[in-house]
Structures are given as C-alpha cells and as structure tokens.
N, C-alpha and C positions, 0 to 999 in steps of 0.2 A: 161565576162568570156571567155577565149580562148577555142578553140576546145579541146586541150589536157587536160585542167583542167576539162571541162565538162565530158570527157570520163572517167577520173580517178574517179570523183565523182560518176558517174553512176556505175562504176565497184565496188566501195566500198559499195554502197547501195545494189547491187545485192548480193555480197558476204555475207553481214550481214543478208539479208533476207533469203537466201538459208540455211545458217548455222543455223539460228533460227528454220527453218522448219525441217531440217534434223535431229536435235537433238532428235526429237520425235521418230525416227526410227533408228534401227541398222541393218546392213546387214552382217550376219555372215554365213560362210560355214565351216562345219567340214568335213575334208577329212578323210574318214575311209577306211583303207586297211586291209583286213584279208586274211590269208591263212588257209584253212581248209583241214584236211585229213579225209576221210570217208571210212569206211569198206563197206557201202552200197552205192556205187557210183551212181547207177541209181535211187535208192530211194531218195537220197539227191537232185539230179537234179529235180525230180518230185516235192518234197516239195518246193524247191525254186521257180520253175516256177509257181506252183500253187499259192504261196504267191504273186508273182508279178502280176498275173492275177486278183486275188481276190481284191488286193489293187489298181488295175488300174494304176500300175506304168509303166511309159515309160522307156524302156531299151535303153540306149545310145549305148551300145556295148555288144555283146555276142559271145562266142566262145565255141565249144564243140569238143573234140577229145576222143579217146578211154580211155585216162587216165586223162584228164583234162577238167574242165569246168570253164569258167570265165564269169563274168557279171559286167557291170558298169551301175549305175543308180543313180538317185537323190531321196532322201526320206525326208519326213517331220519328225519332231521330234517324233510324235506318231507312224509313220510307222517304224521308226528306232527301237523303243522299241519292236515292234512286230517282226521285222526282227531278232533282237538278240535272242528273244525267240525261233524262228524257227531254227536259227543257232545252238543253244545249243543242239538241238535234232538230229543234222545231223552228228556229229563227233567231232574230236579233233581240236581245234583252235591252230594251230602251231605258228601263229604270229598275233598280233592285234595292229595296229598303228592308232592313232587319232591325227590329226593336225588341230588346230583351226585357221581359216583365217578370219580376220575382214576386210570387204570391205567398211565399213562406210566412212572412211576418203577419200578413192578413189572415192566413189560415190559423196561425197560433192565437191571434187575438180573438177570432171568432170561436175557436174551440174553448178558450178560457171563458168567454162571455156565455156560451151555451152551458158550460158546467155550473157557472154561478147562477144562471137563470133557472136551471133545473133544481138547484138547492133551494132557491127562493120559492119555486113553485111547490116543492114538497112541503115546505113550511106553511105556505098558504093553504094547501089542501088539508094539512093537519089542523090548522086553525078553523077551517070551514067545518070539519067533521065534529068539532067540539062546539060549534056555534049553532044556535037555533035558527031555523029557516025564517022565523018571524022577526029576527033581530033586525034593527035598523042598519047595522053595519054589514049584514049578510049580502045584499045585492052588490054593494061596492066591492066587497072582498071577492065575490064570485066573478065579477067583471074583470078585476085585476088578474085573477088566476087565468081567465080565458085569454086575456091579452098577452099574458106571459107565454102561454102555449103557442099562440100564433107567432110571437117573436122567435121562439125556439125553432119552430118549423121553418120559418123564413131563413134563419141563420144556417140551419142544417142544409137547406137547398143550396144556399150560396157556397157552403163548404164543399158540397158534392160537386158543384160545377168547377170549383177551383182545384179540386184534388182528383179530377177524372184521370189524370196521369201526372206522374212526378215531373216529366219533362216532355214537351211536345211543341210542334210548330203549327201555328195558326196561319194558313196560307190564303192569300187573296190574289188570284191571278187574273189578269186582263189581257186578252189576245186581240190584236188588230190585224185586219187583212191588209197586207202591204200593197196589194194591187190597187186598192181603193184609197189608201192613206200612206203615200210615199213619205210624208213627213209626219211628225208627231201631231196628234189632234189637239194636244194641249198647248194653247197659245201663251207664251211667257213674254210679258211686256218688259222692256228695258228702257233706259233713258241714256242714249249715247249720241250726243251731238258730235260734230266733227267737220272736217274740211276735205274737199276733193279737188285735185288738179286734173284737167282734161285737155288732151291734145287731139283736135278734130281735123282729119285730112279728108277733104271732099274728093269723091271718086272721079267725077267728071265736071270740074268747075267751068263756069261760063262767066266771062268778064262782066256781063250785064246783070248777073244774078249772084254768084258766089265767088269768093276768093279761094285759092287752093288750100289754105291752111288757116285754122282758127285755134286759139287756145283760151282757156278760161279757168276761173276758180269758182267753186260751188260750195254752198253750205249743204252738208249731208247729215240728215238726222235718222239714225237707226232706232226703231221703236219696238221691234220684236226680235226674239232670238229665232234664227231660222232662215232668212231674216227679211224683214220688211223695212223700207226706208223711204224718205222723201228728200228731194234735192231742189235747190234754188240757187241760180247764179247766172252768169253771162259769158258768152264767147266773144272774143274780139279778133278781128282779122290781123294776121301778121304781116300783110302786104303794106308797103309804104304808100301813104296817101300823098298826092301832089298838093303843093301849096298854091298853085296857080288857079285862082277862082274868078278870073276875068270873064269867063263865059260858062254857060251851062255845059258846054261840050267838055270842059275840063273838070267838071264836078264828078265825084265818084259815082259810078253806076252800080257796082256790086254791093251787096249788103255787107256792111262792115262789122255789125254787131248782131248777135243772137242772144236775146234774153230768154232763158229757159227755166221751166219748172217741171217736176215729174214725180211720179210714184213708181216704186219698183219692188220686186221680190226676187230672192235668190233661193235656189234649191240644190241640196247636196245629193251626191250619188250614194245609193245604198250599198254600192260595191267598193266605195273608197272611204269608208269610215263615217259617213253621214254627218260630216262636219264636226266631229268630236275631237279631232286632233288639235294640238296647239299650233302646229306648223303645216303649211302647204295643204290646205283644204281646197280641192277643186270643186267648182260649182257652175251651174248655168242659171240664167235668170232673164228678166225682162225689165224694161222701164217704159212707161207710157206717160205722156204729158203734152205740153204745148210750148211753142217758142214764138217770140216776136222778132222778126227779121227787120232790120232797119239800117238806114244810112241818113245822110243829110237831106235827101230829097224824098224818100219814100219809106214806107214800112208795110209789113204784111204779117198776119198771124197764121200759124200753121200748127196743127197737132202732129205728133210723131209717135213712133214706136221704135224701140231699140232692143232687140234680143242681144244677149251677152253671154260670154264665158269668162270666168274669173278664177283667181287663185288668191286665197287668204294667206298672206305670208306669215302672220302670227296673230294669235288671239288668246285671250284669257278672260277672266271675269271683268276686267277693267279696261282693256285696250284691244282695238282691232286695227290691224294694218292690212290693207286690201288693195289688190290690183285687178283690173278687168279690161276687156275689149268689148265695146258696143258697136253694132252696125246700125247707125242712125238712119232712119227712114222717115223724113218729113212727108206729109201728105200733099203739100203744095210744092211745086217746082221740084218734084221728087228726083227726076233724072239728074239735075244739076246741083242738088243740095244733099243727096245721100252720101254717106261715107263712113269711115272707121273712126271711132273715138277711143283713144288710149287713156285710161284713168288710173289714178293712184289716190287712195284716201286714207285718212287717219281719224279714228273715232275713239272716244273715251267715255267712261261712265261718269256722269255728272251727279 
C-alpha cells in the first residue's frame, strides 16, 4: 500500500472515530444582548455587581459612566435564569435579543483537522530523523514540520475556546440612566409622509387681527421613531368675507390666512408603555416654527411655539393614526392670536 493510500485510510479512520465521539456532546452558545433603562441607576449597578460576585462570575468587560453601565460575561444556564430574575427588578428592558450559535460542527471539524495534522507531523519527524542535516531538502522539511506544529497549537486554542462549556450564555448588558435618558438614545430614522387636518380656535379674537376660527390642511413628515416630524401647510379663516369692496372700510381687516411651517417632537410616558403599544399611546410634545399672517391688505411674519398633548389611536410598522391638541402661541399679536388647535393626522411608510 502506498504512502498516499495509507494517509487517506488513516484520515478516514480518525474522522469516523472523532465523529462518533463528538455526537455525545454539543457545544452551543446563546448570545444574549439587552438594553435596560433604570430609574434607580446606582441601585441597579449595585444589584448587578452583587449578583456577579455572589455567583462568582468572571467579567470579560465592564464600563461605567455617569449615565451608562455596561458589562460582558459568560453565564451557565442556571445562572442566566437567576440573572433574568435580577434584571426584571432593575427597570425597563428596552431591547432583548437572543442568538443561538451551535459550535458542534466546527469543533468536530477542528478535532479531525488536528488529528490529521498530528499524523502528518509524526511522519515528517520520522523523515527528518532519517535525513541528513546537510541535505538540501532538510531546511524545507524542518520548516514544514515547524509550521505544522504552529497550526496544531492554533487549532487547539480555538477548540479550547469553543468547548469551555457545552452550553452557556454570552451576555452583553447595557444600562441607561432613565433620569437622563427618558427616551432611547438610539435614533431610528423612518420615512413616513402623511397629511394632517387642524382646527384652530383663537382664544381672544379681535376683528382687526384674527377671526374666531381657522382650519387647515398640512403635510406632516415623520422622520424618526419616537417621534420627530416637520409640518407645512396653511390655515384659512372660516368667517365669511364680504363681497363689497367699494371702499377700504369694507375690506377685510382680520388676517384671513396663516401659512405655517414647523418642527416638532413627541415624548412618551415611561409609566404608560413608552409608546410601544399598538393602540392609545398617550404622549406630550412641542412644535416650533413660523407663520405668515396675511389678508388682501397686509401681512406679517411671526414665530410660534405650541406645546401639545396627544393620543396615538393606532400604529404599527407601516401606519400611524394620531390626534393631539396644541396650544398655539405666536410671538406677535400674542393676546389676540393664541388659541387651541385640534389636530388629526395620518402617516404611512413610503
């Protein structure tokens, strides 16, 4: 039997032997990543560090700042169950991701490779023992044996890392201080154009400045979850205008139209689901912007601010149906132009 056939036969025997042995064990890692928001930031750090000490868990990486605490460690299955119980008492779990990684096949392949490499190394050493050190082939054969030894050590280290435990959780936890970060610090951009109807009732109208009621339609563009938006549109007075224009005295004096644009943000309550429900998410927010007040004779520009309270009637990944009430406060003619705006909007993912 030739050297090549003997080597292939030996390799096949090793593979069959290792495969039969390795079937008795599986090497699985569950990569667990959680983001936690806590109102008692220091208390949460104490609970988690006490748990790590009591369970004698080795920490791979840990970082603490004024607003953030992160830790990476490996847990057994029983330790992970205890860890989740502790986590449930620490705050709100904003995200929770689990990924199962099965290393069994990789371990089997590395084991087979090492066995084959050792067989090849043994044969190379035997050839070197029979070879004269002055031979031209000796340096190349010696280097090949040296490289084989290095490859075996590298594969053995990799197997040792993969088989440290038959089953364990690799945990990556990040804790945010809720008092500093009421919303998630991760900004997620979306593309949700839509339309908004607004009914604006002026609190103290004056016939030379404002009409009692305006209504308008706006383009509303939502561009982050959480949520941030921009609006652009116009209000028009609902008061009937006179057709008698024989004199300036009969010309309209109150502003009949408001052209408005604005930027706004909404914030969810940490006590009412943080906006994660599909129905009836209560929130507060604000809008800032500018408006051009005009009629047939005059116009005026004014910036404004509008604090708001709203209720999302329904939302999912694709649709948002929203209602809210703004208290509009223009910075010019404030007394006679401020009032309540009742809004309803519909946005969709485009």
